[in-house]
C-alpha positions as CSV (number, residue, x, y, z in Angstrom):
1,M,0.0,0.0,0.0
2,P,1.3,3.5,-0.8
3,D,2.2,5.9,2.0
4,I,-0.1,8.8,2.8
5,V,1.5,12.1,1.9
6,D,0.0,15.5,2.9
7,G,-0.7,17.3,-0.3
8,R,0.0,20.7,1.1
9,T,3.3,20.0,2.9
10,G,4.5,16.9,1.1
11,E,5.3,15.2,4.5
12,L,4.5,11.6,5.3
13,R,1.4,11.2,7.5
14,E,1.0,8.4,10.0
15,S,-1.7,7.8,12.5
16,P,-0.3,7.8,16.1
17,A,-3.0,5.3,16.9
18,E,-1.9,3.0,14.1
19,V,1.8,3.3,15.0
20,A,1.2,2.5,18.7
21,V,-1.1,-0.5,18.0
22,R,1.1,-1.9,15.2
23,E,3.9,-2.1,17.7
24,M,1.7,-3.7,20.4
25,L,0.2,-6.3,18.0
26,A,3.6,-7.3,16.5
27,I,2.0,-9.3,13.7
28,P,4.7,-11.3,11.9
29,S,4.8,-10.6,8.2
30,G,5.2,-14.4,7.4
31,I,1.5,-15.1,8.1
32,Y,0.6,-13.5,4.8
33,G,2.9,-15.6,2.6
34,N,1.7,-18.4,0.4
35,P,2.0,-21.9,1.9
36,I,3.6,-24.6,-0.3
37,S,3.1,-27.8,1.6
38,P,0.6,-29.2,4.1
39,E,3.2,-28.9,6.9
40,Q,3.7,-25.2,6.1
41,M,0.0,-24.8,6.1
42,N,-0.4,-26.3,9.5
43,Q,2.4,-24.2,10.9
44,M,0.9,-21.0,9.4
45,I,-2.5,-21.8,11.0
46,L,-0.8,-22.3,14.4
47,D,1.1,-19.0,13.9
48,V,-2.2,-17.2,13.1
49,D,-3.9,-18.7,16.1
50,D,-1.0,-17.4,18.3
51,V,-1.3,-14.0,16.8
52,L,-5.1,-14.0,17.3
53,E,-4.6,-14.9,21.0
54,H,-2.1,-12.1,21.3
55,I,-4.4,-9.6,19.6
56,T,-7.2,-10.5,22.0
57,K,-4.9,-9.6,24.9
58,V,-4.0,-6.3,23.3
59,I,-7.7,-5.5,22.7
60,V,-8.4,-6.1,26.4
61,V,-5.6,-3.6,27.4
62,L,-6.9,-1.1,24.8
63,Y,-10.4,-1.3,26.3
64,E,-9.0,-0.6,29.7
65,D,-7.1,2.3,28.3
66,R,-10.2,3.7,26.6
67,N,-12.3,3.3,29.7
68,R,-9.6,5.0,31.8
69,A,-9.3,7.9,29.3
70,E,-13.1,8.3,29.3
71,E,-13.3,8.3,33.1
72,T,-10.5,11.0,33.2
73,Y,-12.2,13.1,30.5
74,L,-15.7,12.9,32.2
75,G,-14.2,13.5,35.6
76,T,-12.2,16.5,34.6
77,F,-15.1,17.9,32.6
78,A,-17.4,17.5,35.6
79,D,-14.9,19.2,37.8
80,Y,-14.7,22.2,35.5
81,M,-18.5,22.4,35.3
82,T,-18.9,22.5,39.1
83,M,-16.1,25.0,39.4
84,H,-17.9,27.5,37.2
85,E,-21.5,26.7,38.0
86,K,-22.1,30.2,39.3
87,S,-21.5,31.5,35.8
88,G,-24.5,29.6,34.5
89,S,-24.6,26.2,32.9
90,Q,-23.9,27.4,29.3
91,M,-20.7,29.3,30.3
92,A,-19.6,26.4,32.6
93,R,-20.0,23.9,29.8
94,Q,-18.1,26.1,27.4
95,Y,-15.3,26.6,29.9
96,A,-15.2,22.8,30.6
97,H,-15.0,22.1,26.9
98,A,-12.2,24.5,26.5
99,K,-10.2,23.2,29.4
100,T,-10.6,19.4,28.6
101,R,-9.3,19.5,25.0
102,T,-6.3,17.4,26.0
103,E,-8.4,14.8,27.8
104,L,-10.9,14.6,24.9
105,H,-8.0,14.1,22.5
106,E,-6.6,11.3,24.6
107,L,-10.0,9.7,24.7
108,N,-10.4,9.9,20.9
109,L,-6.9,8.5,20.4
110,A,-7.7,5.6,22.8
111,K,-10.9,4.9,20.8
112,E,-9.0,5.0,17.5
113,K,-6.4,2.5,18.9
114,L,-9.1,0.2,19.9
115,R,-10.8,0.5,16.5
116,Y,-7.6,-0.2,14.6
117,A,-6.8,-3.2,16.8
118,E,-10.3,-4.7,16.2
119,E,-9.9,-4.1,12.4
120,K,-6.5,-5.9,12.5
121,Q,-8.1,-8.7,14.4
122,K,-10.7,-9.1,11.7
123,A,-8.0,-9.2,9.0
124,V,-6.0,-11.8,10.8
125,Q,-9.1,-13.9,11.5
126,N,-10.0,-13.7,7.8
127,R,-6.5,-14.9,7.0
128,S,-7.0,-17.8,9.4
129,F,-10.2,-18.8,7.6
130,A,-8.5,-18.6,4.2
131,L,-5.7,-20.8,5.4
132,M,-8.1,-23.4,6.8
133,N,-10.0,-23.4,3.4
134,I,-6.7,-23.8,1.5
135,G,-5.6,-26.5,3.9
136,K,-8.8,-28.4,3.3
137,R,-8.2,-28.2,-0.5
138,M,-4.6,-29.2,-0.1
139,G,-5.5,-32.1,2.1
140,A,-8.0,-33.3,-0.4
141,M,-5.5,-32.8,-3.3
142,F,-2.7,-34.7,-1.5
143,G,-5.2,-37.3,-0.2
144,M,-6.5,-38.0,-3.8
145,G,-3.0,-38.0,-5.3
146,G,-1.7,-40.6,-2.8
147,G,-4.4,-43.1,-3.7
148,R,-3.5,-43.4,-7.4
């Protein structure tokens, strides 16, 4: 896939969420190769299973991070609202929004990391299904060839 380049500045753009999660997932590039023998097929299926198990653990951590970021944002927002309640609810809300930009950004980043990890999990799971289907065909092919 081609890199994403900012048209105005010409600089390479990368999602901080994608970079962080890619490092956490540590998906080996070998699981996307083409198997040649039934033994390689079985090994690739085992490797994909290990990767899926690891991704599940990463997703649990990312859910915890997202929940923690949401609690922080909502708590800080509520604190600013109560600090300025004498100014009226509309002004207090605007002040709270202005003062919690960083917390909101962290919450949105945590959500994006989780979304990216779940998308990667789906991709690896689809690879697992494809390998199993190929394995069935290879097994049938090798099974039929041995009987002749």
